[in-house]
N, C-alpha and C positions, 0 to 999 in steps of 0.2 A: 446560439453561436459559440464556437470555440475560438478563443484568442490565445495564441502562443506567444509569450514574451520571452525572448532568448537573447543571450549575450554571454561573453566570457565572465569569469568570476571577477567581481568588482565593477561590473558595468552598470549596476544600479537597478537590477531586476526587482529586488525586494522593495526598494524605495519607490519604484514605479507602481508596484502593486498597492502599497500602502497609500500612495497619493490617489490612486484610483478608488480605493476603499473609502477614503475621505470624501471624494466627490460623490460616492454612491450612498453615503451614510444616511441620507434622508429617505432612501428606498425602504419598502416594507420588509423585505427579506434580503439580508446580505450575510454571507457566510465566508469565513476564512478557514480552510482545511489545511492542517499541518500534521507532520508526524508526531507521535507521542512525546518524543524527547524535545520537541520544539514548542510545545504548548505554552509553557510559562513565558518563554522569551517572546512569543508572538503576542500574548496578551499584554505584556509590558510595553512592547513597541507600539501596539495598537492604541494604548492609552496615551502614549506620548504624542501620537499623531492626531488623535481625535479629541482628546481633552474632555473633561466634564461629561455631560449626559449623552453625548453623541455615541459613546461606546455601547450604550444599551441597544442601539439599532443594529449593531454588528455582532455576530456570534462567532467565536473561535471554536472549531470542532476538531477533534482527532477522530480517526476512523472508529475507535472503540466507543467514543462518546456519541458519534453519529448513529452507531448501531443501537445504542440504548434509546436515543431519541425516536428513531423509527419504530422500534418495538413498543415503546410507550404509547405511540399514536395508533398503530394498526393492530397491535397485539401480536403475539407469537405463539408457537407451540409451547405446551406446558412442560418444558424441559428445565432442569436445573443445570446451570453452567458450573462445571467443576473448576477448582482453583489448582494452582501448581502443586501444592502438597498432596492433594487427593490424586492428581494425575501420577505423581511419583509413586504413591502407594500402590496404585493399580498396576503400574509397570513393574514394580518390584515383585508383586504377586504373580504376574505373568511369567517373568523371568524364572521365578522359583518353580512354578508348576511345569513349565515347558523346557527346563534345563536339559533334559535328555533328548529333546528334539531340536536343539539349537546347535549350530556348528561352531559359532564363535562367541556368542554372548552368554554371560552367566549373571547371577544375582549379586551385583556389587553396586555400591553407590555411584561409582564412575560410569558403569554401564547404564544405570537408571538415567543419569543425566544425558548420556549419549543418545539413548533411545527416545527420551523426551524431546530433545532437539530435532531428532530425525522425524518424529511424528509431526512436530510443528511445521517443518519444511514440506513434508508430504501434503499436509492440509493446505498450507498457503499456496501451493502450486497445483492444487486440485488433482493430485495423484491418487487414483483409486486402487483398490485391491486388484480389480480386473486388469488394470494397466500393468501392475507389477507381475501379475500372473502371465500376461502375454508378452512380457519382455524376453526377447531372444538374445541370450548372451552366450558366446562360445567359450569364454574364459571360465575354467572350472571354479577357481577361487571366487571370482566376482559372482558367479551363479549361486554359490553356496551362501554368500553374504546376502544376496537378494532374497534367497529362500528364508533366511532368518528374519529379514525385515518384513517380508510378506506375512509370515506366521505371527509375529508380534503385533503387527498392524491389524491383522484380522481379529486376533483375540482381544485387542484393545477396543476395536469397534463393537465387538459383541458385548463387551462389558458395559458399554455406554448405551447400547441400543434400547430404545423405549422409554428411558427415564432421564438420562443425562446427556449433556452436550459438551464437547471440548471447547474451550474459549476460542480456539482458532477456527471453529466452524461458524462463529457469529457472522462474519462478513458474507459467507456463502448463504447463510439463512436470511440475512436482511437485504441482499442484493435485489431479489425479485419484489420484496416488500416496499422498496423505495417507490416502485411504480404505483403501489396502492396508497402511499403516503401523500400528504399535501405539503410536507415540509419544504420541498424544493420547487413547488409550483411557481413558475415565473420569478424565481430567485436569481440573484446575482451571486456567483460563487467564485472565490479566488482560491487557488491551490498553490502552496509555496513550500520549498525546502525538501521536496521529494527528489530522490535520485532515480526513481523508477517505481513501478508498481508490480506486485505479484499478480498472477491470474485472477485471484479473488478480488483484488483491488481494482483491476481493470473492469471487472463486471459491475462493481459499485459505481465507478466513474461513468461507465456507459449509461447506466440508468439515471444518474444525476444529470448527465448531459441531455437526456430525453425530456427531463422535467423542467430544467432551469431555463431562464431567459438567456443567460450568458455565463460561460465558464471560462475563466482566465487561468492559465497555468504557466508558471515560471520554469524555464529549463536552462541549465547552464551549458552553453555550447557556442561555438563560433559561427556555425551555420546548421542547417537542418538535414544535410546530406551525409549519411554515414559512409565512411571510407574503410580502409583496412583496419580491423580492430587491433592489429598488432602495432600500428603506427599512429592511429587517430586517438588522441587522449580523450576526446569527447564521444567516442564511438557509442558507448552504452547510453549516454544522455540523448544522443541523436536517435537511437533505436527507441527510446522512451517516447520522444516527440513523434516519431513516425508511427508508432502504435496508436497514439492519441489521434493522429490524423486519419489513420485507417478506420478507427471507430467512428470519427466524425463523418467520414465519407460514407460509411456503411449506413449511417442514420440520416444521410442527406442534410447534414448540418453545415452551415456556413463557417468558413475558417478564415481568421485574420491572423497574419503574422506580424509581430512587432520586434524588429531587431534593434538592440541597444549597442551602439558602437563605442561610446566613451568609456574609458576604463581608468578610474581614479587611482588604481594600484600601479599603473605604469607611468605616472607623472615623473617618477624618478627615472633618469636616463639609463642607469644600470639595469633596473628591472625591465625597462622597455627593450633593451638589448637582449636580455635573457629570454623574454617572451618570443621575440622574433627569431631567435637562434634556431 
């Protein structure tokens, strides 16, 4: 089952989740999945709620830690994951060797950083070299930039092929392996503090949903119906929720919606007025 807990900021979504976790703490498998930057805060809050030994029944996972857990259980290909500094050296080498074939990018520390971030985004959004190849762009400048990106991305992939893997490929590698793993079999899973998922992360979520008994996700929005993205402050959060619903529907998973109305941050009359303005 997919349970969507939603409400405006301050409506108590995280409190609701932690109370639910407390009630589920006696179950065999309970997981709280949060973004990397929220890991420590989540563990501290969990300790406050559960106290003493009960915390050992609940595991806090980030997506990178989840990847390690899955690969430890089912095994993975014998690839070495490269770190950021190795990635930068590979990119610098490519920029140096391909400088005569590039239209805009040269071998500088600034460009190494730009290219590194660019490769990260391409991988997170499952953009392949073929997709770049088949991109039809009429604007000449943009077309030349895409040509640079495609060349660098292709050379980067060739450098890694056979022996190494980019750290941003980990989620793509483990998504199908979740189905082989027993980690989430009949588990209770809570997902908090995400503003949305990348395509890689949606694939991971879908396979967790297939294995778990129940997955609860907190989403910050006033309702689940996206309106005009220019005027709806919650538009992207709602699109996130709708994507989760689409995945649940595709997998014929039951969906429960929990709307939290109370907002402690608008107890002040002035704030309440601004919210409704």
